[in-house]
C-alpha positions, 0 to 999 in steps of 0.5 A: 777767219774761221775754217769751214770743216766739211764732213767726209762723204760716207762710203757705201757698199752694196752686197747681195746674198747669192745662192749657187752650186759650188760644183757647177760644171763638175760631176757633183753638180746639183748635190750641194747648194750654198749661199755666198755674199758678193759685192755689187759694183756700181753698174749693178744697181739694176740687179734685184732679188730673184735675178740670175748673175755670174760672179767671180771669187777674189782668188781663182779664175772660176766664175759661178752662176747664182740667184740673188736672194737678198740685196742691201746697201750699207754704210762702210762705217755701219756697225752691222757690216762687220757682223754680217761679214763674220756670219759669212766667214769673210774677213774683208770687203776687198776679199769678197767675190764680185758680180761679173754680169747679170744674166738676161734670159731670152724667151723665144716663142713661135 
């Protein structure tokens, strides 16, 4: 009897480039704007370009606010992914900051 071999399921990760102020909440706020690559958990499939989010770096308790500039889903095995990580000076996917919440702005009119 022959054994049926199945391909292991591909694993995917969704990443976003976020523009943020690293000095938010300090007296230097507004001086510098930086871009950070962040990992979007599965609940963030509704996060899109232009959305405001909060994210937390893997080390440190500080939470940042930022605007999503771009979003893309990658296969973990994709050759492009290591180059992207290098461009943003990240060594591993596990060390990426993670999105905490999507900021929903409420407008009140009279």
